LUMMI-916947 format. One record per residue: residue number from 0; x, y, z of N, C-alpha, C in turn. Coordinates in pm, whole numbers. Layout:
% LUMMI-916947
PT,NUM,X,Y,Z,X,Y,Z,X,Y,Z
...
% end
This chain:
% LUMMI-916947
PT,0,-264,832,2111,-216,934,1999,-281,938,1884
PT,1,-320,1077,1802,-394,1101,1684,-348,1044,1573
PT,2,-184,975,1576,-146,954,1465,-90,796,1481
PT,3,-123,710,1376,-96,576,1456,33,556,1384
PT,4,76,621,1254,227,619,1202,285,713,1205
PT,5,403,755,1294,469,828,1240,625,837,1188
PT,6,636,914,1103,831,858,1005,856,1030,1067
PT,7,1019,1002,1108,1065,1152,1140,1241,1126,1094
PT,8,1257,1215,960,1392,1248,956,1409,1069,881
PT,9,1404,1006,874,1431,842,816,1463,833,673
PT,10,1583,737,705,1646,724,575,1685,546,556
PT,11,1687,530,450,1677,371,411,1781,311,303
PT,12,1888,261,288,1960,226,173,1946,81,133
PT,13,1985,29,60,2028,-136,-14,2193,-112,-41
PT,14,2281,-149,87,2412,-124,76,2413,30,24
PT,15,2494,43,-42,2529,186,-81,2405,297,-156
PT,16,2312,220,-175,2241,253,-299,2090,344,-231
PT,17,2116,426,-210,2000,547,-127,1868,530,-210
PT,18,1781,462,-100,1613,435,-90,1504,545,-119
PT,19,1535,555,58,1465,670,83,1587,743,155
PT,20,1542,902,136,1612,1020,232,1492,1109,294
PT,21,1571,1165,410,1507,1269,454,1329,1250,486
PT,22,1293,1122,530,1168,1104,524,1058,1112,575
PT,23,972,1231,641,900,1236,683,738,1272,677
PT,24,675,1169,715,525,1096,718,462,1111,812
PT,25,325,1165,838,247,1141,935,76,1023,891
PT,26,64,973,953,-75,857,923,-126,877,1042
PT,27,-286,944,999,-347,991,1127,-489,843,1140
PT,28,-501,840,1271,-627,724,1284,-773,798,1211
PT,29,-801,690,1147,-890,655,1112,-945,751,963
PT,30,-788,743,905,-794,808,764,-764,718,664
PT,31,-804,777,528,-723,715,403,-596,785,351
PT,32,-493,696,389,-419,796,302,-313,710,203
PT,33,-277,801,85,-254,756,-8,-96,773,-78
PT,34,-3,697,-44,204,718,-121,164,668,-224
PT,35,204,812,-362,220,775,-513,320,798,-472
PT,36,399,716,-660,501,803,-740,534,688,-791
PT,37,594,700,-914,656,618,-1020,717,499,-949
PT,38,705,399,-1039,778,267,-969,955,301,-944
PT,39,973,241,-857,1128,251,-797,1127,397,-716
PT,40,1021,431,-661,1022,544,-567,1048,517,-451
PT,41,1019,349,-401,1033,358,-231,916,316,-152
PT,42,767,328,-274,663,349,-170,626,198,-79
PT,43,678,89,-165,647,-57,-115,780,-56,4
PT,44,889,26,-5,989,25,76,928,49,233
PT,45,819,155,191,748,212,321,715,123,436
PT,46,610,64,353,534,-54,368,608,-146,472
PT,47,725,-176,435,804,-289,491,858,-257,644
PT,48,951,-113,598,991,-64,731,866,-27,849
PT,49,706,-2,770,659,15,890,606,-146,985
PT,50,601,-215,853,579,-382,898,689,-430,992
PT,51,792,-360,1014,918,-462,1058,988,-527,998
PT,52,988,-547,853,1053,-643,787,1209,-593,766
PT,53,1193,-449,740,1351,-366,674,1337,-276,801
PT,54,1462,-224,871,1523,-113,957,1591,-37,881
PT,55,1544,103,871,1668,205,824,1758,233,906
PT,56,1833,301,826,1972,321,897,1987,429,996
PT,57,1856,547,971,1893,678,1099,1743,728,1017
PT,58,1688,790,1163,1562,804,1173,1459,745,1263
PT,59,1359,782,1278,1258,715,1423,1149,662,1320
PT,60,1069,529,1340,956,456,1327,851,455,1448
PT,61,753,521,1435,683,513,1542,559,449,1501
PT,62,487,328,1525,413,260,1532,334,275,1631
PT,63,158,275,1684,128,323,1751,194,332,1864
PT,64,282,426,1819,359,530,1970,516,435,1990
PT,65,497,331,1922,607,229,1987,737,226,1863
PT,66,862,245,1904,999,237,1749,977,130,1772
PT,67,912,121,1615,908,-46,1556,1036,-87,1552
PT,68,1170,4,1514,1293,-41,1442,1394,-35,1566
PT,69,1336,-53,1716,1371,-95,1812,1381,-177,1875
PT,70,1285,-269,1825,1192,-386,1901,1262,-469,1872
PT,71,1249,-594,1992,1316,-727,1945,1181,-782,1831
PT,72,1268,-914,1807,1132,-1003,1705,980,-1007,1774
PT,73,1021,-1023,1910,856,-1071,1965,777,-926,1973
PT,74,837,-816,1967,799,-685,2002,742,-636,1836
PT,75,807,-668,1752,766,-674,1613,644,-723,1582
PT,76,653,-873,1614,508,-972,1573,404,-881,1686
PT,77,438,-877,1793,302,-820,1860,208,-678,1808
PT,78,319,-608,1733,258,-456,1680,187,-495,1551
PT,79,259,-645,1488,191,-677,1373,70,-680,1387
PT,80,17,-761,1469,-110,-816,1560,-211,-715,1505
PT,81,-173,-589,1522,-206,-472,1498,-249,-408,1350
PT,82,-159,-469,1292,-170,-433,1108,-239,-573,983
PT,83,-280,-530,907,-370,-572,800,-261,-603,667
PT,84,-243,-647,623,-163,-684,498,-222,-691,340
PT,85,-252,-601,286,-324,-629,106,-169,-650,58
PT,86,-118,-748,6,-3,-805,-94,-2,-745,-216
PT,87,6,-709,-311,-1,-676,-457,-47,-806,-515
PT,88,-175,-825,-600,-227,-963,-675,-244,-1010,-562
PT,89,-263,-1024,-446,-348,-1080,-320,-291,-1150,-285
PT,90,-215,-1249,-316,-116,-1336,-238,-167,-1441,-193
PT,91,-307,-1494,-267,-380,-1624,-147,-302,-1722,-169
PT,92,-326,-1804,-91,-257,-1988,-71,-366,-2029,-166
PT,93,-309,-2077,-295,-387,-2148,-398,-434,-2245,-340
PT,94,-403,-2343,-276,-467,-2468,-244,-482,-2474,-147
PT,95,-565,-2352,-72,-647,-2301,32,-783,-2271,-23
PT,96,-922,-2292,-17,-983,-2249,-3,-1032,-2111,8
PT,97,-1117,-1999,-55,-1200,-1910,2,-1174,-1891,133
PT,98,-1260,-1938,186,-1264,-1928,345,-1142,-2012,440
PT,99,-1085,-2085,389,-941,-2108,460,-836,-1997,473
PT,100,-844,-1953,361,-735,-1848,319,-813,-1694,401
PT,101,-931,-1690,485,-971,-1589,545,-917,-1612,681
PT,102,-933,-1724,676,-934,-1825,876,-815,-1826,894
PT,103,-698,-1834,817,-550,-1856,823,-538,-1759,934
PT,104,-544,-1651,893,-445,-1541,1051,-544,-1561,1167
PT,105,-688,-1594,1130,-770,-1585,1276,-682,-1754,1356
PT,106,-654,-1857,1294,-620,-1978,1322,-474,-1952,1384
PT,107,-392,-1895,1281,-242,-1866,1335,-193,-1766,1459
PT,108,-292,-1618,1500,-296,-1596,1564,-351,-1534,1702
PT,109,-489,-1646,1697,-575,-1627,1816,-590,-1794,1864
PT,110,-683,-1808,1946,-717,-1929,2053,-859,-1949,2000
PT,111,-916,-1907,1910,-1046,-1853,1887,-1095,-1995,1854
PT,112,-1215,-2062,1939,-1261,-2180,1880,-1350,-2175,1722
PT,113,-1313,-2300,1688,-1352,-2295,1552,-1499,-2278,1490
PT,114,-1597,-2251,1591,-1706,-2237,1525,-1698,-2081,1507
PT,115,-1622,-2035,1630,-1627,-1883,1620,-1551,-1829,1502
PT,116,-1456,-1902,1491,-1381,-1864,1347,-1460,-1847,1219
PT,117,-1536,-1986,1190,-1657,-1943,1089,-1746,-1849,1110
PT,118,-1827,-1831,1235,-1883,-1712,1188,-1788,-1576,1181
PT,119,-1691,-1568,1180,-1596,-1420,1193,-1552,-1414,1060
PT,120,-1486,-1555,989,-1501,-1540,851,-1564,-1520,750
PT,121,-1731,-1604,791,-1839,-1556,712,-1880,-1426,658
PT,122,-1878,-1338,807,-1876,-1201,854,-1825,-1101,717
PT,123,-1715,-1177,761,-1556,-1118,684,-1596,-1077,538
PT,124,-1602,-1252,483,-1726,-1259,334,-1801,-1171,288
PT,125,-1867,-1211,383,-2041,-1109,325,-1987,-952,339
PT,126,-1913,-917,408,-1876,-774,333,-1777,-725,241
PT,127,-1726,-791,156,-1689,-830,65,-1757,-925,-51
PT,128,-1842,-934,-22,-1994,-983,-119,-1922,-1113,-197
PT,129,-1890,-1185,-83,-1813,-1346,-130,-1824,-1435,-48
PT,130,-1998,-1460,40,-1985,-1495,147,-2039,-1649,91
PT,131,-2077,-1627,-34,-2176,-1739,-120,-2001,-1811,-174
PT,132,-1893,-1730,-185,-1762,-1819,-274,-1685,-1887,-176
PT,133,-1733,-1871,-46,-1682,-1960,67,-1574,-2089,46
PT,134,-1633,-2195,-26,-1558,-2322,-82,-1490,-2327,-214
PT,135,-1505,-2270,-263,-1425,-2217,-370,-1235,-2159,-348
PT,136,-1180,-2250,-491,-1041,-2209,-487,-1003,-2084,-486
PT,137,-885,-2043,-526,-870,-1880,-579,-856,-1896,-740
PT,138,-807,-2025,-746,-830,-2059,-899,-1005,-2085,-992
PT,139,-1082,-2084,-909,-1182,-2065,-926,-1267,-1983,-940
PT,140,-1188,-1824,-876,-1282,-1690,-907,-1222,-1643,-976
PT,141,-1277,-1509,-1005,-1186,-1412,-1122,-1082,-1339,-1032
PT,142,-1016,-1252,-1096,-901,-1164,-1033,-959,-1094,-930
PT,143,-1070,-1005,-968,-1116,-944,-885,-1174,-1007,-762
PT,144,-1212,-1096,-768,-1272,-1154,-681,-1143,-1215,-573
PT,145,-1049,-1270,-638,-928,-1303,-558,-915,-1194,-478
PT,146,-878,-1034,-548,-837,-964,-475,-934,-902,-302
PT,147,-1042,-899,-367,-1171,-877,-218,-1140,-990,-132
PT,148,-1115,-1120,-205,-1094,-1193,-77,-936,-1162,61
PT,149,-879,-1147,-51,-716,-1099,0,-786,-1006,68
PT,150,-869,-894,53,-876,-814,101,-967,-850,269
PT,151,-1043,-939,247,-1136,-1001,374,-1014,-1029,466
PT,152,-914,-1083,399,-829,-1147,542,-760,-1065,569
PT,153,-720,-940,485,-667,-817,573,-683,-768,679
PT,154,-831,-781,688,-898,-726,807,-979,-801,925
PT,155,-955,-998,884,-985,-1040,960,-948,-1049,1088
PT,156,-819,-960,1170,-765,-950,1305,-862,-810,1346
PT,157,-963,-760,1248,-985,-590,1269,-906,-558,1309
PT,158,-794,-549,1258,-673,-435,1262,-668,-301,1284
PT,159,-614,-224,1371,-592,-76,1341,-542,-37,1239
PT,160,-458,-90,1184,-382,-53,1049,-395,-114,901
PT,161,-438,-64,809,-451,-182,681,-349,-97,597
PT,162,-269,-181,541,-162,-130,437,-166,-204,274
PT,163,-191,-142,211,-185,-213,76,-127,-167,-22
PT,164,-90,-254,-82,31,-256,-192,-41,-245,-348
PT,165,-42,-178,-389,-60,-121,-509,-245,-242,-569
PT,166,-318,-221,-445,-406,-277,-461,-524,-256,-602
PT,167,-477,-193,-656,-608,-159,-859,-496,-224,-949
PT,168,-401,-314,-924,-300,-333,-1087,-344,-461,-1099
PT,169,-370,-428,-1206,-390,-583,-1277,-580,-614,-1287
PT,170,-640,-515,-1203,-797,-535,-1230,-840,-409,-1370
PT,171,-939,-470,-1380,-1096,-411,-1498,-1161,-312,-1419
PT,172,-1213,-220,-1468,-1237,-78,-1428,-1375,-121,-1318
PT,173,-1420,-196,-1329,-1588,-290,-1276,-1483,-300,-1110
PT,174,-1406,-398,-1073,-1300,-449,-1029,-1231,-325,-968
PT,175,-1191,-237,-1018,-1123,-137,-954,-1217,-42,-872
PT,176,-1311,-42,-943,-1394,37,-796,-1435,-26,-709
PT,177,-1503,-168,-757,-1530,-235,-635,-1475,-224,-513
PT,178,-1305,-237,-539,-1204,-269,-455,-1183,-106,-412
PT,179,-1176,-11,-462,-1185,154,-385,-1255,181,-281
PT,180,-1408,118,-357,-1509,133,-261,-1507,73,-139
PT,181,-1472,-18,-148,-1417,-129,-61,-1335,-121,75
PT,182,-1195,-15,5,-1172,-6,87,-1151,181,203
PT,183,-1247,196,153,-1290,306,177,-1418,248,328
PT,184,-1479,181,262,-1604,157,335,-1554,47,515
PT,185,-1436,0,444,-1413,-99,543,-1326,17,636
PT,186,-1235,85,626,-1178,174,679,-1257,245,738
PT,187,-1386,273,723,-1419,387,766,-1528,336,902
PT,188,-1539,155,884,-1639,104,946,-1528,34,1066
PT,189,-1451,-16,1057,-1361,-55,1160,-1290,62,1220
PT,190,-1298,172,1167,-1228,306,1240,-1083,261,1258
PT,191,-1058,236,1127,-896,175,1117,-827,304,1043
PT,192,-701,267,1066,-623,381,928,-563,294,825
PT,193,-585,328,683,-516,298,563,-421,331,545
PT,194,-336,257,496,-196,303,445,-244,222,250
PT,195,-300,324,86,-279,277,42,-128,335,-54
PT,196,-70,218,-114,26,282,-169,11,216,-323
PT,197,17,309,-418,-51,319,-557,-2,380,-656
PT,198,4,360,-773,34,459,-927,-109,512,-985
PT,199,-187,473,-915,-357,483,-970,-412,568,-931
PT,200,-402,684,-1035,-430,853,-952,-598,865,-939
PT,201,-685,812,-1013,-793,818,-1012,-880,801,-906
PT,202,-834,627,-845,-903,561,-793,-853,606,-631
PT,203,-714,646,-627,-680,692,-469,-686,760,-489
PT,204,-709,903,-564,-741,1022,-498,-947,1033,-447
PT,205,-1017,886,-529,-1165,894,-490,-1151,900,-352
PT,206,-1121,803,-326,-1092,738,-141,-998,833,-19
PT,207,-905,877,-75,-767,914,-17,-852,1036,95
PT,208,-797,1073,204,-796,1139,287,-721,1270,266
PT,209,-578,1204,256,-472,1278,215,-335,1234,72
PT,210,-275,1267,23,-183,1172,-70,-50,1258,-42
PT,211,72,1175,-50,196,1170,-60,259,1127,-154
PT,212,336,1215,-247,395,1197,-351,536,1212,-328
PT,213,595,1035,-391,720,1043,-383,775,1060,-524
PT,214,942,1064,-527,1009,1070,-614,1172,1063,-582
PT,215,1212,949,-606,1340,917,-597,1390,938,-452
PT,216,1311,888,-376,1291,833,-224,1254,913,-155
PT,217,1216,1043,-207,1220,1205,-132,1034,1239,-146
PT,218,964,1335,-50,825,1342,-38,843,1477,-105
PT,219,809,1482,-246,762,1598,-334,687,1683,-338
PT,220,581,1639,-288,414,1692,-250,399,1618,-157
PT,221,283,1723,-73,176,1629,-9,70,1716,-12
PT,222,-94,1690,-1,-195,1747,14,-318,1662,20
PT,223,-418,1712,10,-505,1682,-18,-522,1585,-171
PT,224,-619,1546,-267,-620,1526,-334,-663,1652,-418
PT,225,-714,1712,-385,-764,1832,-490,-643,1933,-485
PT,226,-560,1917,-356,-431,2020,-354,-358,1947,-467
PT,227,-326,1817,-455,-255,1768,-577,-304,1794,-702
PT,228,-440,1752,-713,-499,1789,-894,-437,1963,-958
PT,229,-427,2041,-824,-407,2194,-874,-273,2230,-826
PT,230,-177,2129,-777,-16,2163,-770,43,2192,-919
PT,231,142,2286,-877,216,2374,-1024,311,2229,-963
PT,232,400,2134,-882,538,2124,-878,510,2027,-998
PT,233,639,2040,-1059,599,1932,-1245,620,1838,-1201
PT,234,636,1739,-1097,665,1600,-1070,534,1558,-1126
PT,235,479,1603,-999,294,1620,-940,260,1655,-1093
PT,236,261,1746,-1129,169,1757,-1239,172,1679,-1374
PT,237,310,1590,-1388,326,1501,-1523,247,1406,-1426
PT,238,254,1369,-1294,185,1216,-1268,57,1224,-1347
PT,239,-31,1318,-1262,-162,1370,-1215,-202,1355,-1286
PT,240,-139,1440,-1407,-186,1473,-1524,-166,1372,-1672
PT,241,-79,1270,-1616,17,1174,-1770,59,1176,-1838
PT,242,163,1301,-1844,196,1358,-1943,340,1298,-1978
PT,243,379,1294,-2105,489,1197,-2144,593,1243,-2118
PT,244,617,1347,-2093,798,1410,-2094,761,1523,-1972
PT,245,846,1546,-1934,912,1629,-1801,988,1587,-1735
PT,246,979,1635,-1584,1091,1538,-1498,1127,1449,-1484
PT,247,996,1337,-1547,1046,1206,-1529,1070,1224,-1737
PT,248,1190,1197,-1781,1200,1203,-1943,1164,1100,-1979
PT,249,1124,1107,-2107,1101,1000,-2179,1200,944,-2271
PT,250,1333,998,-2273,1392,933,-2347,1509,899,-2161
PT,251,1553,770,-2202,1661,725,-2073,1768,795,-2096
PT,252,1820,845,-2005,1934,940,-2027,2077,893,-2089
PT,253,2152,956,-2200,2253,925,-2194,2288,1044,-2307
PT,254,2379,982,-2414,2416,1056,-2530,2318,1088,-2623
PT,255,2290,1174,-2716,2180,1214,-2755,2159,1140,-2900
PT,256,2075,1142,-3020,2062,1026,-3128,2199,1105,-3192
PT,257,2202,1255,-3243,2315,1310,-3350,2459,1267,-3286
PT,258,2505,1245,-3175,2608,1171,-3078,2674,1045,-3182
PT,259,2506,975,-3128,2548,805,-3170,2576,796,-3316
PT,260,2491,873,-3383,2553,871,-3518,2641,895,-3567
PT,261,2732,1020,-3474,2819,1095,-3554,2838,1211,-3626
PT,262,2677,1240,-3586,2660,1388,-3619,2688,1531,-3626
PT,263,2732,1476,-3469,2772,1657,-3412,2942,1639,-3452
PT,264,2988,1515,-3519,3113,1532,-3556,3145,1603,-3685
PT,265,3012,1581,-3801,3054,1625,-3899,3020,1764,-3925
PT,266,2950,1837,-3802,2893,1947,-3805,3019,2032,-3754
% end
């Protein structure tokens, strides 16, 4: 199959509150695809649906050709073996060393001997430039370094699909650039597919092959980064060019100031 993930006419809601509607997306093998939009637009929910944490109320979601929403627990865990996940802010185990954080999925998901796990962990840490930090705890390294350790952990099993939830959040410009470069380089080196959920335009556009824009749970635009830069779709234009007002208003919706002050009645 040319697409590792396919989403067809998917809808998801929490109770009566709709989160995603009429969602259609494809994620081709070997590509970096960015999913962008404001807070609350449903970006992270898509990752949870792909990972089998949530199940949609309608539509189809295929991962490696299999309908993950129809699989039992064993089937979901089997598919997750092909996935890597970089959680927002890294989510490292604070009481484990850098080495043991990266070794964790190898120890949990394989029966490899410890000497082979050691070699694999050191290779993954070397790929993110932190082999010599293997003995340190997360509290002893910077936030940017911690994100790189989390990235090494996400690729420990050489997954076909790597999902990144806001990988640039809270990083300084240098760390952002390093992280973005690593996402692109590792994706190409592993011949995997990367889904990058983010609201950071420059970093995402710099590494993505394709971009989806979400607003209020719907795809409002999609295309290459260059096409999105040139898009005249009002929401995309406001988002990409950081305009303060537009489809996403500056003022929270409700009564006007004149109404609150009673000026309209006086007029």
